[in-house]
N, C-alpha and C positions, 0 to 999 in steps of 0.2 A: 439226058431229058433237062431242059431249062427248069433253071433253078425255082424262079417264079411255079413255074406249072410241078415243080417239085411241093412248095414252100405250101401250095395250094390243092393239094393231093391229101395229105397230112391232116393240113388244118380244116378241113373237112372230115378223117377222122377224128380227129382231136376235138372239133366240137360235135361228132355225132356222142360217141363215146361219153365227155362230159352234161352231155341232155342228157342223156341217158340215167343218169345219177342222177340229175338233181330234177329231171321230170314229177316223180311221187312228189321232193319235200317239196314244191313252187305248185303239186296240185291240188294237194293237201291246205298250203297255205291260203290261195285262193279259196279255194271252199269254206272253208275256214273263217277267212274274209270278209269273203261275198257273204256271208250267213248271219257276221257281225252285227252290223245294224237291224238283221230282225230281231237281233234276240233283244238289242236294248230299244225295240221299240212294243215286244212283249213283257215288260215285265208288269207284273203282279199288278192287277192293281189297288191303291191302299188311298183313303177319302181326302191325305192330306200328307205332308213331309212335314211340312210344320208346323207348329201352333200357337193359341194365343193365349200370351202369357199373363195371368191372373195379375189382378190386382191384390197388393196384398190387404189384407181385411186387419187391421192390427188388434182390432176389439175382441180377438180373437187368439192375443198372443199375449199371454200373461205371465209367463212366467223368459226370462233371455235366458237364453244358449248358458251364457257364467251360469247360472244357477241348475240351471239341466246335468250339464255338463260336470257340475260339485258335486251333483248328490247321485251319478251314473259312478263318481269317482275318479272322475278325468281331468287331470290333469292344463294337457296344451292338445292342441291338434290343428294341419294345416288349412283346410278353407272347411265355410261352411254357407250355402244358402239355403232361401226359403222353400217347399213345393208341400202343396196342396195336392189332401188327398181326401176325396166324400167329406169333402167340402170342413178337413180338420186340415190343420199348417204345421207343420213339423219341419225342423231343424237337419237338412241332410247336409252329415259330416263326416268328412272325409279325415281319420286318424291316422297316427303315425305310424309307417311300416305297415299300413293296412289298404288295400285294394276297393276291397268290398266297403260301399257308405253307410254310415251308421246313422238312424233316424230317429230324432228327439223329439216329442211330444210336448208343441210354444206354449198348450193347457195347462199339462202337469207337468213334464219332464219327466217322462214312465221311458224309456228306448221302445219304439213297433219291435216284437217281433217280426225274421228274414224282411224287412224295412225296404231293402234294394228292389230283392226280386222280388214284392209286388210293385213297389214305386213298376218295376217292368214292370208290368201287367197289366200294370194300369197306362199307361204310357202306350206302349204298342194295341192296346186297345184303342186306343184313339188312334194313332196311326191312319187302323185297319180301315176303322170304319165310321172314325169323326168325336168331331167333338162331344155331340151327344151321348159319348160314352162316361163322360162324366160327369153328364147328370143320374146316368143310369146308380151308376153308382155309390151316387148322392140318393138316390133315393131308397136303394140297399141298404144302404146306410139305417136311414129312416124308419125300413119296415124290420130290421128284426129288430127277431123277439129273444131265442137263441137255439139259433143254425148257427153247429157245427160244421165249421169252414173244411174243404177237401185238402188231405195231406200234402202241404207245398214242396215240388217238384224235386227238391232235393235230398225228398223223404225225414227230413228235419223234422218232428210233429212237435218235440216234445215243450220244447216255446209254446210254440198258437194254439199248445190243450193248455197248460199252462194258462193264458195267459185270456180265455177263454173263459178259463174255472171261476173268475173277480168278478168284479161291476163290470158292464159293461158300458167302459170307458172310450175317450178318443176313439184308443190304439185299438181296440179289440172291435169296435164297431167297424172301425177305419179295415180294420184286417178281415174279418166277414164279410164286408160288404163287397170289399172287392175279391174273395175267394168265390162267393157264393151270387157274381153276377149273372144273372144269366141269359140278359141282352148279348145281342149279335155270336159268333162264332166262341165253342168253348177251348178253354187253353188246354194243352193237350201236358208243354211240359218248358219250365224255361229251366235256360243254361246259363251256367255263367261264361265267359268265354275271356279267358288270357290270353292265348294269343291267337295267330290267325291261323286257315286251315285248306281244305280245299274247295270248303265252301266258301267264307270270310276269307277275302284273300286279304294280299296287306293293300289294295288297290284303295280298300272301304278304309283305312286308317287311324279310326277310332279303337281304343284299346285302354280299360278293360273294357267290353259293353258284356250288352246276356240277350240273351236267342231266345225270343219267344214261339214256342208251337202252337198252333191253331188245328181246332182238328175240323177240319177243310174236305172237302174231294179234294179240291186241287194240293192239299199238300201246307199248305202258304206259310212260313216261318220268318221272321219278323225281326229285324237290331235294332234293340235299341242303345244311349250310353245317356244313361242316368241323371248321368252329376252335368248335363247342359240341357236335361233334357229332346233329347238330341234322336232322330231320326239316319241309321245308319245303313240297313241297307234289308233288302226285299229280295226273299224269295219262297217259288214253289215249282213243285215234280218238275214241271215243263223246263221254266226257268234252268232250273239245276241238270239238267241231263246238257241242254245248248250249253253251257258256263262246261260241264266238262272236257262233253264231246271239242268248244272251243282249248281250254287246258289240253288238254290230247295233240290236237295238229296244230293248234294255230303257234301255241307260246312251251310248246312240248313238254311237258309239265313230268312224265315220265321220265325225262334224263332230270330230275329232279335232283334224285341219285349221287353225281357227278360234281352236285352244288356250284361254285362259278364256273367248273368245267363247263358246264349244261349253254355257256356262255358264248363259251370259243369253239362248239360245237356249232351251234345258227353264227355268229359271225363265220366258220368257214366253208358253210353248207350255200352263204349268200352270197360272198366275193365269188365262191364255185360260178354263181350264178348271173351275175353280172361281168363276170368274162365270158363266159358262156352265152349272155346272151351281148355283147360287146365284137365277140367273130363270128355273129348270125346277122348281126348288121351289116361283119366289114365282108361277107363272103352277099348281100342281096347285093353290098352298091359295087362288087368288084364280076359280077356272073351277073346273062340276063335267061332269064326262066325260058322253055319251049312248051313251046301252044299244047295246047293238048290236043287237037284234033283226036277228038274222043277215047284219050287214053287218061281213065282211070288213075296212073301211079300218078303222070306228070301233071295231072288236074288238081288233086291230092297234094300236091309239092307247087305248087301253084295259087293256093288258098294259104299251106301252110306262111308261104314269103309272104303274103298281101298282112295276111295276121300276125304274122310274126310282128312287121315291117311300123301297126298299127297299135299296136299292144307292147314293143316293146321301152319305150320309151317309161311307160306306168312303171315295167318291169323293172330297167335303174332302179324309178322312184323309192319302191316298194321296195329292194332286197335293200339299197343304199343307204333308205333310213332305217332298218332293222336291225341294222347290223351296225350302224352307228348309236342305235336302241340297246341293244343289245351291248355292248362299250361303254356303252357309261353307266350299265347294270351292272358292271367289274368292283366298281366303286361299290361300299358300303354309304347304303340310303341310312342317315344317324340321327334325322330332323325327332326323333322317339324318345332323343336324351335327353331332351332341352326342351325343362322348364320348373318353375323358379319351385326351390325349396324350403320353402315358406314356414312358418311354426309360432304359433301365437298360444299367446300362454289364457290357461278358460280365462281369464280374472276380465281379459282386452274383447271378449264377446258380451258387452251388453249393452246395447246400442238406444240414443237418448231419443224416442218413435218422434217426441214433438221438436228434438232439436233439425232431426233430418228430414223435417215437414218443412219446416222453415228453411231450411237452409233450400234447396230443392224447391221449393217456389211454391205460387199457386196458381194456380192452373197445371201441373203436372200432378200424379199419381205413382205414386212409387213398385214395382212390378220384384222387382228383387234387393236384394242384400248384401254386399261381400267384407270381407277383409282384406286390405290388401299388403301390400308393403312397399317403398319407396324412400327415397331419402328424406326424412322431416321424420318418419315416422310413420305406424299405420295407417291409413283411411279407408274408411266403410265407401263399398266403389255402390253406389245407389242406379239402377236402371229402376226410367219412366218413363210415361209417356201421357200423353195428355188427353183431356177432356173429354174432347172430341167423341158422340158417341158411335159407337161399331154395332151395322148387322148381329143379329145371330147369328148367321150364319157366312158373315165376310171371311173372305182368306186369307190371310196376314199378310202385310205387304212384301213384296216384292215374287208372292205367288205363291200358289200352295208343294208347286216340281221344282224344287230347285234344279233338277236335267233340265226342265225345258227355262227354266226362269231367268237362271245362270244367275241372277241376282236378290240381293237382301237388302232391309233399310240400311239407313247409314245410323253407327250405334249412338243408343241416347243415353248416356250415364254420365255422374258424374262423382269426382274424387270429393269427397271432405273430411277433412285433420280430423281425430281418432277426439284430438288432446283438445279443440276446438273448437269443432264444424265452424271450420270455416271453407270457401270450397275453393278445391283449385282449380286457378285458367286453365283451361286449354289438360285438363287432366287426361280424355280418354290421349291426347298426345308424349306428354310428359312420362304418363304407363307405359306408352309403347316404345318409349326410347328409355326407358330402365331396363325393362324387356332386352332391349336390342341389344341394350352396354349388359347386360350381365348376361348372356347366349355366348357374346361376342370377343366379349374381355377386355373392351376397348376403354376408350374413355366419352364419356358422352361431348364433347367438344369437336368428334372424330366424323361425326353425324352431317351427312350432308340435305341430306331429306326427308321428313316423315310422312306419308301420301295416306290416308284412306281411302283402302278398298273393299269394295261394294258389288265389284262384277266379276264374274269368271274371263276371263279377257288373255289373250296377251300371252305372256311370261306363266302369268300365273290363272294356272286353268282351272278345269273342275275335278281333273284326277287331283287337288289339295284339298277338298271337299272340305273344304272351312272357310268361312265366311263370314262377321266381315274382319272383315284383318285388316292393322299399319304396317305399308310396306316405307321398311326405317333400311335410309340407304349410306355404302363408304367410301372412299377415294378407293381406302387402300383391298389388296385384292384383285384385280379388276372390277371396280367397280361394286363390290359385294352386296348384297338385299338382302335383309332379313322378313319374313314376313312371320308377324310375331298376334296371332291372338291375345286379345285383353281381356275377353269372355271367361279364360281358361285357365292363361299367363300358360301356353304353351307357343312352341315357333311351327307354327303352320307350311313352310315351304326358304331354303336357302340356295341363292340363285347366286350366280355374277355371270359374268358378259363372255367367258366363259363358257357356260352351258348353255348359250343359246341359243347356237350350232344347232345342239341334239335338238334341244325344247322347241324350231323351228322346224329341225328339219322332219320330227317326226307329225308333229302333226297339217304341215302342211304336206310333206309329200306321202306321208304312210294314214294317217287319220284326213284329209284334202278338207282343211283347215280354210284351204283359199274358194270354195265356195261359199266360204262365212255369210256372202254377202245375199243368198239366196237362202236364209237358213237352213235348219237345221236335215227339211226333207228333200233337197237342194245336195245336201257333206252325201249323207246314207245314196239317191243317187249314183251321185256320180264315184262314191266307194266303189259300189254294185258292180256297174259296168265294166270297171275295167281291173274288176277284183276278177268278174263274168268273160272276159277274153281273158285274164292267163290262163281260167281254164279250158276253153276253148283252143287256145296256140298250141298248150298242153298237151290236147286232147289230141289232136289233127296232125301235129306231130309223131306220140306213140301211132296212132292209126297208120302213118305215111309209113315207120317206119315200120310195124309189122306185115304189111303192104306187101313191102319189100323183102322181107323177112323168108317168106313165102316163095318168093321167087327158088329157081333155080343161081344156084353162085353166078357161077356163065354169065346170067344175064342179069346181075344187080349192074 
């Protein structure tokens, strides 16, 4: 037997065996990949994913945070800002060693019992049903007589009961108004989330967070990050079923018990799929198919050859980018470890509101204040907006749906020296440089560029979740870039030129971002069409194999 004929015969055999091995994994990946765009488009409907920042009413701030902390026997804190509930203002404070935020009344300094859970309820209702919920809570607070709120979801009702037994000040009225708010869907439960799980996955990024469940037929759950008033994720029974299917058959969650070994298995299967595809292409270009002439088996083989040729390019693209992505996952994602470890004395938290307003200037309204450390001492981090009128139901700048708009407005933030109330020039940029210097351990003079990022695009995609951020670039370590979020003092992403190949291969070859010129809908259609072609290719191949298998051995 000629050597070339011998190799071809054995190549057919190897190709058939390899095809049977990878047929089921590829079929499951293709079906779940086909369904993924559908899953992203049948998300639970919420009123908004971004809330308008209220203007601080300084007439309701009758006690400084310094006095409130002293009243509650607290000497230090990590961070603070102001939040409004039931038309009352509270200091939201992160204390050292605690992940649960504390809330102290700006009216009398009292601690709001279970304040973080209450605020999670308050935010989730607004995300689900709109800003009208804030008005509903305020109305409920004004109508409050002696209503006893339902128990808090963690069962810790003692503090709530004690609070309600006293005078109805801002804390008790706020608690009762939120707990007794009957407008819209009823809250079934609130759960504090410290770790990602099978429903709230790592891709959602924000921790800690709260899961707020609602009494609705669809079983909707809203995840919120109270520290930044952020919508994190929404799911319902249908979305959860889709997510579970996708996790089982596309990301192979049933292999999670293997740890990083799961990615090794994925890489092995995808490498075999690539090898099989290349063998199939070789066979296609070195052989000729017979004419059917009414023979169903020959006809099936011909259809399979044509289908496989059409789909093979995208088979290679899907499997290569998937294997590359799995390879990158062998390296741990450490971005959660980077955040500022500031600690302030309680006596430092007493801003002079008149001086702050003077420093911010006329025509600007303060929407929040925090305290940050930088070289030169602590600075007031002041968020503000203009005086222009806003329609009652106007969407926040950048759009209500971040997944669709993919952008937010640039930050309006000033940094004011706490000692003399002078404004730091280019304060946002200076703080971004300070964060990157802290995270990288490099000197400030090593920074090459500092760029504001207000849109998900290129190497900083939607998967990173945080906006707005600043990109701080270095020459070292393959032009390393730190994407830092000044609003939270956290690292949003860390990339360098070595990461670009994987990032772009996954975005372009796996998620079809080369179709971005036509918008999300056209990109989804492209993904679904070529995923369906994989299903068709494998399906025809299996049908053909079973047809041949039924024939007598001598006739195969």
